[in-house]
C-alpha positions, -999 to +999 in steps of 0.1 A: -001+002-001+011+039-010+026+058+025+004+087+031+018+116+037+008+152+047+021+183+041+009+201+068-003+245+052-015+271+073-052+279+066-044+304+036-027+284+020-049+255+015-034+243-020+001+254-003+026+273-022+044+266-056+074+253-045+056+228-026+035+217-057+073+212-072+077+189-038+040+171-044+049+165-084+081+151-077+070+127-044+046+115-070+073+106-094+088+081-064+061+067-060+049+083-031+016+101-025+018+135-005-019+161+001-022+196+016-035+194+050-043+228+074-022+227+104-058+234+125-084+220+112-095+201+138-111+176+122-082+159+104-069+125+116-035+130+115-031+093+127-042+083+091-011+095+078+025+077+077+041+111+077+033+147+085+061+174+070+060+207+079+058+228+054+035+259+054+024+265+083+026+301+085+008+311+109+015+295+136+034+325+153-001+339+158-010+311+177+021+297+191+010+277+222-016+259+198+009+251+172+034+236+196+001+217+215-007+205+178+029+191+168+027+171+196-003+154+186+001+150+155+042+133+171+024+112+192+000+090+167+026+092+139+059+105+123+063+141+128+092+158+106+110+181+117+107+165+151+081+182+175+109+194+200+127+204+171+099+225+158+094+240+197+129+249+199+133+264+168+098+285+170+113+310+193+146+327+184+160+325+219+177+294+199+204+321+186+212+321+224+221+289+221+239+292+194+259+321+205+270+297+235+292+273+220+310+298+201+289+305+165+296+336+154+258+349+156+249+386+151+245+403+180+217+407+200+198+421+233+169+406+251+138+425+260+119+407+283+081+420+293+088+449+323+119+453+315+130+493+307+134+497+270+162+510+263+174+514+221+202+523+206+207+564+203+231+559+171+232+536+137+204+513+130+185+486+146+160+461+140+133+455+165+115+428+167+096+395+184+120+364+194+088+345+180+078+356+145+080+348+111+081+363+076+090+397+091+063+401+107+057+429+138+095+436+126+110+471+113+144+492+112+148+519+128+182+545+130+192+559+163+184+595+168+158+595+135+134+576+150+132+565+186+098+570+201+086+553+177+110+522+177+108+524+214+065+519+212+070+494+187+092+478+212+067+485+243+038+468+223+052+437+223+066+436+255+029+445+264+019+415+251+035+395+269+064+390+239+101+387+239+121+415+219+151+410+204+172+445+190+196+433+166+222+462+144+214+463+108+240+451+093+245+475+064+259+445+031+222+434+038+219+460+015+240+454-012+252+420-006+223+405+010+215+374+028+226+338+019+205+311+025+216+277+022+191+247+021+201+216+036+182+184+030+191+157+048+215+173+067+237+177+027+236+212+013+212+214-019+218+244-028+218+282-024+200+314-030+205+353-025+180+368-007+175+408-011+168+433+015+131+434+031+138+462+056+133+492+051+141+524+078+103+524+096+084+513+069+049+499+073+043+468+093+044+437+070+009+424+066-002+394+054+022+361+060+052+374+044+073+402+030+079+393-009+118+390-013+136+391-040+157+353-049+181+342-072+202+317-072+239+318-055+272+301-052+280+300-017+311+313-007+340+286+015+334+307+045+297+305+041+300+270+038+318+266+066+298+287+087+271+265+079+279+232+087+297+247+118+259+255+132+243+217+119+270+199+141+270+218+170+233+211+168+243+175+183+251+193+213+228+225+220+190+214+199+167+180+209+180+169+174+211+167+157+220+177+118+214+136+107+172+138+126+168+169+102+147+162+065+153+198+056+171+233+075+177+266+060+207+288+074+206+322+068+239+341+069+245+382+064+282+399+062+293+412+092+314+446+089+345+427+082+325+409+057+326+373+079+298+358+069+266+361+108+241+339+116+210+358+110+185+327+114+187+296+116+150+274+099+141+240+105+102+248+116+089+259+078+111+275+061+108+282+020+137+257+007+130+276-025+130+248-047+123+264-081+157+284-077+181+259-076+193+269-111+179+243-126+140+253-119+135+227-093+149+200-112+175+188-089+161+206-056+127+187-053+135+152-062+164+159-033+135+165-013+111+140-023+146+113-016+152+129+019+114+125+025+114+086+018+145+087+040+121+098+070+096+062+057+128+044+053+128+038+025 
């Protein structure tokens, strides 16, 4: 009997996104059947699936506790990838502290907890965002001395809502070099892309699931590959699972002031994998993703 695979998605994306449809086709080519399933739909019997693959669940940050409870529920009845414990760890960006604690080059971050007094940089550019967020929602870029009142109000509103706040320097090379996203499937580098700049100073807040990005294929540098490999290798020490237990991973890097790759985010939950930007229109990355899913099924 053919294995049943659910690609977990959000209600706003009942038919998945374009790259996930490439994945469905690639799975079909190796004899596996996959279908979208809305994670928040109480009518779904998750135990009826042989594997649930988290893909387009891009509304989790608005109902984080419910999302984690769902992941635990699914994991108790069938196989879930990435694992529920990884989702719990990775959906709160305080995981960056764990990675920094083992000496990895993580972007400098100041943390504010509910009840803290808001203190923000007086000079330079910086970013304010909540620790539980996705798609640049509730995130903004400010210039010290120019947007102080607006930045303080932003941070204070997040703290008042009981959310942890992150304050990070805005690395200027994002505007020219962009971000490098290195995509890993079954623990191995598959491809990489350049992500163009997203944030503008004191911009309107993002509405919807995410802000549209400018994406193009990129060949990562040796330094970028080395940092990404070090980040994934370190998971065995700081995360609930090592790289061998991950079906997919995305390592987002930005050059620091000296040009060295710095970790901005490690996406292990529901990242876009940019399958259609592998340089071959998805004809390479989508089959790799399908093979990684088959491996989780024991095939």
